[in-house]
TORKOL-4160 file (C-alpha; in steps of 0.2 Angstrom, whole numbers, padded with zeros to 4 digits, m for minus):
441
<pt num="1" X="0239" Y="0095" Z="0182"/>
<pt num="2" X="0231" Y="0088" Z="0170"/>
<pt num="3" X="0214" Y="0074" Z="0166"/>
<pt num="4" X="0217" Y="0065" Z="0150"/>
<pt num="5" X="0211" Y="0050" Z="0147"/>
<pt num="6" X="0216" Y="0034" Z="0141"/>
<pt num="7" X="0224" Y="0034" Z="0124"/>
<pt num="8" X="0206" Y="0045" Z="0118"/>
<pt num="9" X="0220" Y="0057" Z="0121"/>
<pt num="10" X="0206" Y="0071" Z="0130"/>
<pt num="11" X="0208" Y="0085" Z="0142"/>
<pt num="12" X="0196" Y="0085" Z="0157"/>
<pt num="13" X="0207" Y="0095" Z="0168"/>
<pt num="14" X="0219" Y="0093" Z="0184"/>
<pt num="15" X="0219" Y="0074" Z="0189"/>
<pt num="16" X="0225" Y="0060" Z="0178"/>
<pt num="17" X="0208" Y="0044" Z="0180"/>
<pt num="18" X="0215" Y="0027" Z="0177"/>
<pt num="19" X="0209" Y="0012" Z="0185"/>
<pt num="20" X="0215" Y="0008" Z="0201"/>
<pt num="21" X="0234" Y="0017" Z="0204"/>
<pt num="22" X="0235" Y="0031" Z="0197"/>
<pt num="23" X="0217" Y="0035" Z="0205"/>
<pt num="24" X="0224" Y="0031" Z="0221"/>
<pt num="25" X="0238" Y="0038" Z="0219"/>
<pt num="26" X="0229" Y="0056" Z="0215"/>
<pt num="27" X="0218" Y="0053" Z="0231"/>
<pt num="28" X="0232" Y="0051" Z="0241"/>
<pt num="29" X="0240" Y="0067" Z="0234"/>
<pt num="30" X="0225" Y="0076" Z="0239"/>
<pt num="31" X="0223" Y="0068" Z="0256"/>
<pt num="32" X="0239" Y="0076" Z="0258"/>
<pt num="33" X="0231" Y="0095" Z="0256"/>
<pt num="34" X="0214" Y="0089" Z="0267"/>
<pt num="35" X="0202" Y="0084" Z="0252"/>
<pt num="36" X="0193" Y="0067" Z="0257"/>
<pt num="37" X="0198" Y="0053" Z="0243"/>
<pt num="38" X="0181" Y="0045" Z="0242"/>
<pt num="39" X="0173" Y="0052" Z="0233"/>
<pt num="40" X="0187" Y="0051" Z="0217"/>
<pt num="41" X="0189" Y="0031" Z="0222"/>
<pt num="42" X="0169" Y="0031" Z="0218"/>
<pt num="43" X="0172" Y="0042" Z="0205"/>
<pt num="44" X="0185" Y="0036" Z="0194"/>
<pt num="45" X="0177" Y="0020" Z="0186"/>
<pt num="46" X="0164" Y="0031" Z="0179"/>
<pt num="47" X="0176" Y="0043" Z="0172"/>
<pt num="48" X="0188" Y="0030" Z="0168"/>
<pt num="49" X="0177" Y="0021" Z="0156"/>
<pt num="50" X="0171" Y="0036" Z="0147"/>
<pt num="51" X="0179" Y="0038" Z="0131"/>
<pt num="52" X="0175" Y="0057" Z="0126"/>
<pt num="53" X="0169" Y="0072" Z="0137"/>
<pt num="54" X="0150" Y="0075" Z="0141"/>
<pt num="55" X="0141" Y="0086" Z="0129"/>
<pt num="56" X="0128" Y="0098" Z="0128"/>
<pt num="57" X="0119" Y="0098" Z="0109"/>
<pt num="58" X="0106" Y="0111" Z="0105"/>
<pt num="59" X="0090" Y="0103" Z="0096"/>
<pt num="60" X="0073" Y="0108" Z="0090"/>
<pt num="61" X="0064" Y="0123" Z="0098"/>
<pt num="62" X="0081" Y="0126" Z="0109"/>
<pt num="63" X="0081" Y="0108" Z="0118"/>
<pt num="64" X="0095" Y="0107" Z="0124"/>
<pt num="65" X="0104" Y="0086" Z="0123"/>
<pt num="66" X="0117" Y="0080" Z="0133"/>
<pt num="67" X="0128" Y="0065" Z="0127"/>
<pt num="68" X="0145" Y="0056" Z="0133"/>
<pt num="69" X="0152" Y="0037" Z="0122"/>
<pt num="70" X="0155" Y="0026" Z="0134"/>
<pt num="71" X="0164" Y="0008" Z="0136"/>
<pt num="72" X="0149" Y="m0001" Z="0143"/>
<pt num="73" X="0131" Y="0003" Z="0140"/>
<pt num="74" X="0127" Y="m0004" Z="0157"/>
<pt num="75" X="0138" Y="0010" Z="0164"/>
<pt num="76" X="0129" Y="0025" Z="0157"/>
<pt num="77" X="0135" Y="0040" Z="0170"/>
<pt num="78" X="0120" Y="0048" Z="0181"/>
<pt num="79" X="0119" Y="0066" Z="0177"/>
<pt num="80" X="0117" Y="0081" Z="0193"/>
<pt num="81" X="0101" Y="0091" Z="0188"/>
<pt num="82" X="0100" Y="0107" Z="0201"/>
<pt num="83" X="0109" Y="0095" Z="0215"/>
<pt num="84" X="0097" Y="0082" Z="0211"/>
<pt num="85" X="0104" Y="0064" Z="0202"/>
<pt num="86" X="0094" Y="0058" Z="0187"/>
<pt num="87" X="0097" Y="0044" Z="0174"/>
<pt num="88" X="0106" Y="0044" Z="0157"/>
<pt num="89" X="0101" Y="0030" Z="0146"/>
<pt num="90" X="0109" Y="0022" Z="0136"/>
<pt num="91" X="0106" Y="0028" Z="0117"/>
<pt num="92" X="0099" Y="0013" Z="0106"/>
<pt num="93" X="0100" Y="0005" Z="0093"/>
<pt num="94" X="0119" Y="0003" Z="0095"/>
<pt num="95" X="0124" Y="0002" Z="0075"/>
<pt num="96" X="0138" Y="m0011" Z="0074"/>
<pt num="97" X="0158" Y="m0006" Z="0076"/>
<pt num="98" X="0152" Y="0011" Z="0085"/>
<pt num="99" X="0152" Y="0015" Z="0104"/>
<pt num="100" X="0138" Y="0017" Z="0115"/>
<pt num="101" X="0129" Y="0034" Z="0119"/>
<pt num="102" X="0120" Y="0038" Z="0137"/>
<pt num="103" X="0110" Y="0055" Z="0134"/>
<pt num="104" X="0099" Y="0066" Z="0145"/>
<pt num="105" X="0087" Y="0080" Z="0141"/>
<pt num="106" X="0087" Y="0095" Z="0151"/>
<pt num="107" X="0074" Y="0102" Z="0157"/>
<pt num="108" X="0068" Y="0120" Z="0153"/>
<pt num="109" X="0075" Y="0131" Z="0165"/>
<pt num="110" X="0086" Y="0120" Z="0172"/>
<pt num="111" X="0101" Y="0130" Z="0182"/>
<pt num="112" X="0117" Y="0119" Z="0182"/>
<pt num="113" X="0119" Y="0099" Z="0177"/>
<pt num="114" X="0135" Y="0091" Z="0180"/>
<pt num="115" X="0142" Y="0076" Z="0173"/>
<pt num="116" X="0157" Y="0066" Z="0182"/>
<pt num="117" X="0161" Y="0081" Z="0194"/>
<pt num="118" X="0162" Y="0093" Z="0178"/>
<pt num="119" X="0150" Y="0106" Z="0175"/>
<pt num="120" X="0142" Y="0107" Z="0158"/>
<pt num="121" X="0138" Y="0123" Z="0148"/>
<pt num="122" X="0123" Y="0126" Z="0143"/>
<pt num="123" X="0115" Y="0136" Z="0128"/>
<pt num="124" X="0111" Y="0154" Z="0134"/>
<pt num="125" X="0094" Y="0162" Z="0130"/>
<pt num="126" X="0106" Y="0178" Z="0128"/>
<pt num="127" X="0118" Y="0168" Z="0116"/>
<pt num="128" X="0129" Y="0183" Z="0108"/>
<pt num="129" X="0145" Y="0175" Z="0102"/>
<pt num="130" X="0144" Y="0159" Z="0090"/>
<pt num="131" X="0160" Y="0150" Z="0080"/>
<pt num="132" X="0156" Y="0144" Z="0066"/>
<pt num="133" X="0165" Y="0129" Z="0057"/>
<pt num="134" X="0161" Y="0114" Z="0043"/>
<pt num="135" X="0171" Y="0102" Z="0033"/>
<pt num="136" X="0181" Y="0096" Z="0049"/>
<pt num="137" X="0189" Y="0078" Z="0046"/>
<pt num="138" X="0207" Y="0074" Z="0036"/>
<pt num="139" X="0205" Y="0069" Z="0019"/>
<pt num="140" X="0211" Y="0051" Z="0014"/>
<pt num="141" X="0200" Y="0045" Z="m0002"/>
<pt num="142" X="0208" Y="0038" Z="m0015"/>
<pt num="143" X="0221" Y="0049" Z="m0022"/>
<pt num="144" X="0218" Y="0062" Z="m0012"/>
<pt num="145" X="0230" Y="0061" Z="0006"/>
<pt num="146" X="0230" Y="0076" Z="0017"/>
<pt num="147" X="0245" Y="0072" Z="0031"/>
<pt num="148" X="0235" Y="0068" Z="0047"/>
<pt num="149" X="0249" Y="0070" Z="0058"/>
<pt num="150" X="0253" Y="0091" Z="0052"/>
<pt num="151" X="0243" Y="0103" Z="0063"/>
<pt num="152" X="0248" Y="0113" Z="0051"/>
<pt num="153" X="0239" Y="0103" Z="0035"/>
<pt num="154" X="0224" Y="0095" Z="0045"/>
<pt num="155" X="0222" Y="0111" Z="0057"/>
<pt num="156" X="0206" Y="0105" Z="0066"/>
<pt num="157" X="0214" Y="0104" Z="0083"/>
<pt num="158" X="0223" Y="0120" Z="0080"/>
<pt num="159" X="0210" Y="0129" Z="0075"/>
<pt num="160" X="0198" Y="0124" Z="0091"/>
<pt num="161" X="0210" Y="0129" Z="0100"/>
<pt num="162" X="0210" Y="0148" Z="0095"/>
<pt num="163" X="0190" Y="0148" Z="0093"/>
<pt num="164" X="0192" Y="0142" Z="0113"/>
<pt num="165" X="0199" Y="0159" Z="0114"/>
<pt num="166" X="0185" Y="0170" Z="0109"/>
<pt num="167" X="0175" Y="0161" Z="0121"/>
<pt num="168" X="0159" Y="0156" Z="0110"/>
<pt num="169" X="0143" Y="0154" Z="0118"/>
<pt num="170" X="0139" Y="0141" Z="0102"/>
<pt num="171" X="0148" Y="0132" Z="0090"/>
<pt num="172" X="0138" Y="0129" Z="0075"/>
<pt num="173" X="0147" Y="0115" Z="0064"/>
<pt num="174" X="0139" Y="0115" Z="0046"/>
<pt num="175" X="0143" Y="0096" Z="0041"/>
<pt num="176" X="0156" Y="0085" Z="0035"/>
<pt num="177" X="0165" Y="0077" Z="0049"/>
<pt num="178" X="0173" Y="0061" Z="0044"/>
<pt num="179" X="0184" Y="0059" Z="0028"/>
<pt num="180" X="0195" Y="0046" Z="0031"/>
<pt num="181" X="0185" Y="0034" Z="0018"/>
<pt num="182" X="0201" Y="0026" Z="0010"/>
<pt num="183" X="0216" Y="0014" Z="0016"/>
<pt num="184" X="0233" Y="0022" Z="0016"/>
<pt num="185" X="0241" Y="0022" Z="0004"/>
<pt num="186" X="0257" Y="0013" Z="0005"/>
<pt num="187" X="0269" Y="0028" Z="m0003"/>
<pt num="188" X="0258" Y="0039" Z="0011"/>
<pt num="189" X="0260" Y="0029" Z="0026"/>
<pt num="190" X="0270" Y="0046" Z="0035"/>
<pt num="191" X="0253" Y="0055" Z="0032"/>
<pt num="192" X="0241" Y="0041" Z="0040"/>
<pt num="193" X="0249" Y="0026" Z="0044"/>
<pt num="194" X="0237" Y="0014" Z="0052"/>
<pt num="195" X="0221" Y="0026" Z="0052"/>
<pt num="196" X="0206" Y="0020" Z="0054"/>
<pt num="197" X="0191" Y="0022" Z="0040"/>
<pt num="198" X="0173" Y="0019" Z="0038"/>
<pt num="199" X="0160" Y="0023" Z="0046"/>
<pt num="200" X="0164" Y="0015" Z="0063"/>
<pt num="201" X="0169" Y="0022" Z="0082"/>
<pt num="202" X="0189" Y="0023" Z="0079"/>
<pt num="203" X="0186" Y="0034" Z="0064"/>
<pt num="204" X="0174" Y="0044" Z="0071"/>
<pt num="205" X="0184" Y="0049" Z="0086"/>
<pt num="206" X="0202" Y="0051" Z="0075"/>
<pt num="207" X="0192" Y="0062" Z="0067"/>
<pt num="208" X="0180" Y="0071" Z="0074"/>
<pt num="209" X="0179" Y="0065" Z="0095"/>
<pt num="210" X="0197" Y="0066" Z="0098"/>
<pt num="211" X="0202" Y="0081" Z="0091"/>
<pt num="212" X="0186" Y="0092" Z="0095"/>
<pt num="213" X="0187" Y="0085" Z="0112"/>
<pt num="214" X="0189" Y="0102" Z="0121"/>
<pt num="215" X="0181" Y="0113" Z="0118"/>
<pt num="216" X="0164" Y="0097" Z="0117"/>
<pt num="217" X="0167" Y="0102" Z="0132"/>
<pt num="218" X="0167" Y="0120" Z="0134"/>
<pt num="219" X="0153" Y="0124" Z="0125"/>
<pt num="220" X="0138" Y="0118" Z="0117"/>
<pt num="221" X="0133" Y="0113" Z="0098"/>
<pt num="222" X="0123" Y="0113" Z="0084"/>
<pt num="223" X="0126" Y="0101" Z="0072"/>
<pt num="224" X="0120" Y="0099" Z="0055"/>
<pt num="225" X="0123" Y="0084" Z="0041"/>
<pt num="226" X="0133" Y="0085" Z="0025"/>
<pt num="227" X="0133" Y="0075" Z="0012"/>
<pt num="228" X="0150" Y="0064" Z="0019"/>
<pt num="229" X="0135" Y="0057" Z="0032"/>
<pt num="230" X="0121" Y="0054" Z="0018"/>
<pt num="231" X="0113" Y="0037" Z="0018"/>
<pt num="232" X="0130" Y="0030" Z="0006"/>
<pt num="233" X="0141" Y="0037" Z="0017"/>
<pt num="234" X="0145" Y="0040" Z="0037"/>
<pt num="235" X="0126" Y="0041" Z="0038"/>
<pt num="236" X="0126" Y="0025" Z="0054"/>
<pt num="237" X="0139" Y="0040" Z="0064"/>
<pt num="238" X="0127" Y="0055" Z="0061"/>
<pt num="239" X="0113" Y="0047" Z="0065"/>
<pt num="240" X="0120" Y="0040" Z="0080"/>
<pt num="241" X="0128" Y="0050" Z="0087"/>
<pt num="242" X="0125" Y="0071" Z="0084"/>
<pt num="243" X="0109" Y="0070" Z="0076"/>
<pt num="244" X="0099" Y="0080" Z="0091"/>
<pt num="245" X="0083" Y="0069" Z="0087"/>
<pt num="246" X="0077" Y="0051" Z="0092"/>
<pt num="247" X="0085" Y="0037" Z="0081"/>
<pt num="248" X="0077" Y="0022" Z="0076"/>
<pt num="249" X="0092" Y="0012" Z="0070"/>
<pt num="250" X="0086" Y="0015" Z="0050"/>
<pt num="251" X="0093" Y="0033" Z="0037"/>
<pt num="252" X="0083" Y="0047" Z="0032"/>
<pt num="253" X="0090" Y="0053" Z="0017"/>
<pt num="254" X="0078" Y="0070" Z="0019"/>
<pt num="255" X="0077" Y="0072" Z="0037"/>
<pt num="256" X="0063" Y="0087" Z="0044"/>
<pt num="257" X="0069" Y="0104" Z="0047"/>
<pt num="258" X="0071" Y="0113" Z="0062"/>
<pt num="259" X="0073" Y="0128" Z="0073"/>
<pt num="260" X="0082" Y="0131" Z="0088"/>
<pt num="261" X="0076" Y="0149" Z="0099"/>
<pt num="262" X="0090" Y="0158" Z="0109"/>
<pt num="263" X="0086" Y="0171" Z="0115"/>
<pt num="264" X="0084" Y="0183" Z="0097"/>
<pt num="265" X="0097" Y="0170" Z="0091"/>
<pt num="266" X="0085" Y="0160" Z="0078"/>
<pt num="267" X="0092" Y="0145" Z="0067"/>
<pt num="268" X="0083" Y="0135" Z="0055"/>
<pt num="269" X="0091" Y="0119" Z="0053"/>
<pt num="270" X="0088" Y="0112" Z="0033"/>
<pt num="271" X="0096" Y="0096" Z="0031"/>
<pt num="272" X="0101" Y="0094" Z="0014"/>
<pt num="273" X="0116" Y="0081" Z="0009"/>
<pt num="274" X="0106" Y="0070" Z="m0001"/>
<pt num="275" X="0107" Y="0086" Z="m0016"/>
<pt num="276" X="0110" Y="0082" Z="m0032"/>
<pt num="277" X="0122" Y="0093" Z="m0034"/>
<pt num="278" X="0124" Y="0095" Z="m0051"/>
<pt num="279" X="0105" Y="0089" Z="m0056"/>
<pt num="280" X="0090" Y="0096" Z="m0056"/>
<pt num="281" X="0079" Y="0082" Z="m0047"/>
<pt num="282" X="0063" Y="0089" Z="m0047"/>
<pt num="283" X="0057" Y="0076" Z="m0033"/>
<pt num="284" X="0075" Y="0085" Z="m0023"/>
<pt num="285" X="0067" Y="0102" Z="m0029"/>
<pt num="286" X="0048" Y="0097" Z="m0022"/>
<pt num="287" X="0056" Y="0092" Z="m0007"/>
<pt num="288" X="0067" Y="0104" Z="m0003"/>
<pt num="289" X="0053" Y="0118" Z="m0010"/>
<pt num="290" X="0040" Y="0110" Z="0005"/>
<pt num="291" X="0052" Y="0108" Z="0020"/>
<pt num="292" X="0056" Y="0129" Z="0018"/>
<pt num="293" X="0038" Y="0134" Z="0015"/>
<pt num="294" X="0037" Y="0121" Z="0035"/>
<pt num="295" X="0049" Y="0134" Z="0041"/>
<pt num="296" X="0040" Y="0152" Z="0046"/>
<pt num="297" X="0057" Y="0161" Z="0054"/>
<pt num="298" X="0058" Y="0180" Z="0058"/>
<pt num="299" X="0072" Y="0182" Z="0059"/>
<pt num="300" X="0085" Y="0167" Z="0055"/>
<pt num="301" X="0098" Y="0162" Z="0048"/>
<pt num="302" X="0097" Y="0146" Z="0037"/>
<pt num="303" X="0111" Y="0130" Z="0042"/>
<pt num="304" X="0113" Y="0121" Z="0031"/>
<pt num="305" X="0128" Y="0109" Z="0021"/>
<pt num="306" X="0126" Y="0115" Z="0003"/>
<pt num="307" X="0126" Y="0133" Z="0000"/>
<pt num="308" X="0112" Y="0141" Z="m0010"/>
<pt num="309" X="0121" Y="0152" Z="m0019"/>
<pt num="310" X="0142" Y="0148" Z="m0015"/>
<pt num="311" X="0155" Y="0145" Z="m0031"/>
<pt num="312" X="0169" Y="0136" Z="m0035"/>
<pt num="313" X="0182" Y="0136" Z="m0048"/>
<pt num="314" X="0179" Y="0130" Z="m0063"/>
<pt num="315" X="0191" Y="0114" Z="m0066"/>
<pt num="316" X="0193" Y="0115" Z="m0085"/>
<pt num="317" X="0198" Y="0136" Z="m0080"/>
<pt num="318" X="0184" Y="0144" Z="m0084"/>
<pt num="319" X="0173" Y="0156" Z="m0075"/>
<pt num="320" X="0168" Y="0150" Z="m0055"/>
<pt num="321" X="0155" Y="0140" Z="m0056"/>
<pt num="322" X="0137" Y="0143" Z="m0045"/>
<pt num="323" X="0134" Y="0125" Z="m0036"/>
<pt num="324" X="0118" Y="0117" Z="m0030"/>
<pt num="325" X="0103" Y="0123" Z="m0043"/>
<pt num="326" X="0093" Y="0111" Z="m0034"/>
<pt num="327" X="0094" Y="0121" Z="m0021"/>
<pt num="328" X="0091" Y="0138" Z="m0028"/>
<pt num="329" X="0077" Y="0132" Z="m0038"/>
<pt num="330" X="0070" Y="0124" Z="m0023"/>
<pt num="331" X="0071" Y="0141" Z="m0015"/>
<pt num="332" X="0059" Y="0150" Z="m0030"/>
<pt num="333" X="0046" Y="0137" Z="m0030"/>
<pt num="334" X="0044" Y="0144" Z="m0011"/>
<pt num="335" X="0046" Y="0163" Z="m0010"/>
<pt num="336" X="0053" Y="0159" Z="0007"/>
<pt num="337" X="0053" Y="0175" Z="0020"/>
<pt num="338" X="0061" Y="0179" Z="0035"/>
<pt num="339" X="0078" Y="0174" Z="0036"/>
<pt num="340" X="0093" Y="0186" Z="0033"/>
<pt num="341" X="0108" Y="0175" Z="0032"/>
<pt num="342" X="0112" Y="0157" Z="0026"/>
<pt num="343" X="0128" Y="0148" Z="0034"/>
<pt num="344" X="0134" Y="0133" Z="0024"/>
<pt num="345" X="0151" Y="0125" Z="0019"/>
<pt num="346" X="0153" Y="0110" Z="0008"/>
<pt num="347" X="0167" Y="0122" Z="m0003"/>
<pt num="348" X="0182" Y="0122" Z="0006"/>
<pt num="349" X="0184" Y="0140" Z="0006"/>
<pt num="350" X="0175" Y="0155" Z="0017"/>
<pt num="351" X="0165" Y="0167" Z="0006"/>
<pt num="352" X="0150" Y="0177" Z="0010"/>
<pt num="353" X="0143" Y="0181" Z="m0006"/>
<pt num="354" X="0130" Y="0195" Z="m0009"/>
<pt num="355" X="0114" Y="0196" Z="m0020"/>
<pt num="356" X="0100" Y="0205" Z="m0027"/>
<pt num="357" X="0084" Y="0204" Z="m0027"/>
<pt num="358" X="0081" Y="0205" Z="m0006"/>
<pt num="359" X="0091" Y="0188" Z="m0005"/>
<pt num="360" X="0099" Y="0184" Z="0012"/>
<pt num="361" X="0121" Y="0186" Z="0010"/>
<pt num="362" X="0125" Y="0168" Z="0010"/>
<pt num="363" X="0140" Y="0163" Z="0020"/>
<pt num="364" X="0151" Y="0148" Z="0018"/>
<pt num="365" X="0164" Y="0140" Z="0031"/>
<pt num="366" X="0172" Y="0125" Z="0024"/>
<pt num="367" X="0188" Y="0129" Z="0028"/>
<pt num="368" X="0185" Y="0120" Z="0045"/>
<pt num="369" X="0202" Y="0108" Z="0042"/>
<pt num="370" X="0199" Y="0095" Z="0026"/>
<pt num="371" X="0210" Y="0099" Z="0012"/>
<pt num="372" X="0205" Y="0115" Z="0004"/>
<pt num="373" X="0198" Y="0121" Z="m0012"/>
<pt num="374" X="0207" Y="0129" Z="m0028"/>
<pt num="375" X="0205" Y="0148" Z="m0022"/>
<pt num="376" X="0194" Y="0159" Z="m0031"/>
<pt num="377" X="0203" Y="0170" Z="m0040"/>
<pt num="378" X="0190" Y="0179" Z="m0052"/>
<pt num="379" X="0177" Y="0191" Z="m0049"/>
<pt num="380" X="0160" Y="0183" Z="m0046"/>
<pt num="381" X="0151" Y="0202" Z="m0046"/>
<pt num="382" X="0138" Y="0199" Z="m0059"/>
<pt num="383" X="0137" Y="0183" Z="m0062"/>
<pt num="384" X="0116" Y="0177" Z="m0062"/>
<pt num="385" X="0112" Y="0164" Z="m0048"/>
<pt num="386" X="0095" Y="0158" Z="m0056"/>
<pt num="387" X="0086" Y="0177" Z="m0060"/>
<pt num="388" X="0098" Y="0185" Z="m0046"/>
<pt num="389" X="0115" Y="0193" Z="m0047"/>
<pt num="390" X="0128" Y="0194" Z="m0035"/>
<pt num="391" X="0132" Y="0210" Z="m0031"/>
<pt num="392" X="0148" Y="0210" Z="m0023"/>
<pt num="393" X="0159" Y="0194" Z="m0015"/>
<pt num="394" X="0172" Y="0189" Z="m0002"/>
<pt num="395" X="0183" Y="0174" Z="m0004"/>
<pt num="396" X="0200" Y="0165" Z="0005"/>
<pt num="397" X="0208" Y="0149" Z="0005"/>
<pt num="398" X="0216" Y="0148" Z="0022"/>
<pt num="399" X="0211" Y="0136" Z="0035"/>
<pt num="400" X="0201" Y="0145" Z="0050"/>
<pt num="401" X="0185" Y="0151" Z="0057"/>
<pt num="402" X="0170" Y="0161" Z="0057"/>
<pt num="403" X="0167" Y="0172" Z="0073"/>
<pt num="404" X="0150" Y="0180" Z="0074"/>
<pt num="405" X="0147" Y="0194" Z="0088"/>
<pt num="406" X="0131" Y="0202" Z="0090"/>
<pt num="407" X="0132" Y="0221" Z="0092"/>
<pt num="408" X="0113" Y="0226" Z="0094"/>
<pt num="409" X="0103" Y="0221" Z="0079"/>
<pt num="410" X="0119" Y="0218" Z="0067"/>
<pt num="411" X="0130" Y="0202" Z="0069"/>
<pt num="412" X="0152" Y="0207" Z="0068"/>
<pt num="413" X="0155" Y="0195" Z="0057"/>
<pt num="414" X="0176" Y="0190" Z="0056"/>
<pt num="415" X="0186" Y="0173" Z="0046"/>
<pt num="416" X="0201" Y="0172" Z="0057"/>
<pt num="417" X="0215" Y="0159" Z="0049"/>
<pt num="418" X="0222" Y="0145" Z="0062"/>
<pt num="419" X="0234" Y="0157" Z="0069"/>
<pt num="420" X="0219" Y="0168" Z="0075"/>
<pt num="421" X="0224" Y="0184" Z="0061"/>
<pt num="422" X="0208" Y="0192" Z="0056"/>
<pt num="423" X="0206" Y="0190" Z="0036"/>
<pt num="424" X="0190" Y="0196" Z="0032"/>
<pt num="425" X="0178" Y="0206" Z="0042"/>
<pt num="426" X="0162" Y="0210" Z="0039"/>
<pt num="427" X="0141" Y="0214" Z="0046"/>
<pt num="428" X="0129" Y="0203" Z="0046"/>
<pt num="429" X="0117" Y="0203" Z="0036"/>
<pt num="430" X="0124" Y="0214" Z="0025"/>
<pt num="431" X="0131" Y="0219" Z="0010"/>
<pt num="432" X="0149" Y="0210" Z="0007"/>
<pt num="433" X="0155" Y="0229" Z="m0002"/>
<pt num="434" X="0157" Y="0236" Z="0014"/>
<pt num="435" X="0170" Y="0221" Z="0020"/>
<pt num="436" X="0187" Y="0223" Z="0025"/>
<pt num="437" X="0199" Y="0213" Z="0020"/>
<pt num="438" X="0197" Y="0199" Z="0010"/>
<pt num="439" X="0196" Y="0208" Z="m0008"/>
<pt num="440" X="0182" Y="0207" Z="m0018"/>
<pt num="441" X="0180" Y="0194" Z="m0030"/>
């Protein structure tokens, strides 16, 4: 038996809940094998009005927040913490066009938490298997039309299904969730006909919540804000659904950074969604430098959307181009220490870039589902990035995800494509010279 909720297509497990009839039929079936039905009948209304599974996201300091999207803000389900019932609260204010969220901050020391009879997967203090993914929505913008109906062309759901087999203890999404920004052209109806667009529930559900539903319920998440969620685009859905902090209904272009500590795993999450990719804006440089200086890590991954030392293909046929000089300038100004890797997206490729002068390696995981970038086929070895040089880099332009598995004080990095084939293997932190597969570039 399976549990699928209405038209939203997410799977709970075992029984399909819907008002009255289906619950009654399920109840009768369960009664026939000796299981009491009263609890099922009581739980059915709460489950039936839930539009997503409950998920756990990790915020500042490792704080865990449980959330669920519901149809009626007056019917937030209870959360069972260590066998005691608590009330989830309605996250306010509710933006126009979005569906309400219920949330609850999970207290430190919680051994178990349950919503709608389903146990939540809590973050582990000894997290040692991490999935990194980013840039996942289906591209519909102007003449750039991705086939949202073909799971090989837009494989976000398929990628997460593969990642589930690896049993991650944490998923890090490096931003850019919503790509449905323009009406589907008449000539592309077979690709995207009837698709929702814009910063509203239907588009967020289509681009993120429906394809991610299974993994939302099966691992805790750390969410990072991308430029698609900046103050000119889908910021309301970002702040309301995914930002782990309280919200006041306004857009903050430069959200404060925060640290996540899960035992020996330390992350520093930096919001660079507003950065001007092609400009050296002095105000932005000063802002990001100050934010970098406010973080005092010891052995941390810096998690951002835009990479600090990433490359893209030159649109005019020249050599690959380093991007986001403002972030490189902010790094020079702040001279931060304590970071052993930078984890980012934005470029729709996989890249692992090693640079000299003691700078941390850059991992780019922008291969999570949206239309891929043009592959980098020219070596970047020896290229300059504001005073430093590329030692070596690896790049792939296949859809996929990155699995990081702890091995003592190091991490094994495996790039897997949508069929779970291992394309690149590296040691993090470590030089990309020592990676296997992918080819040095």
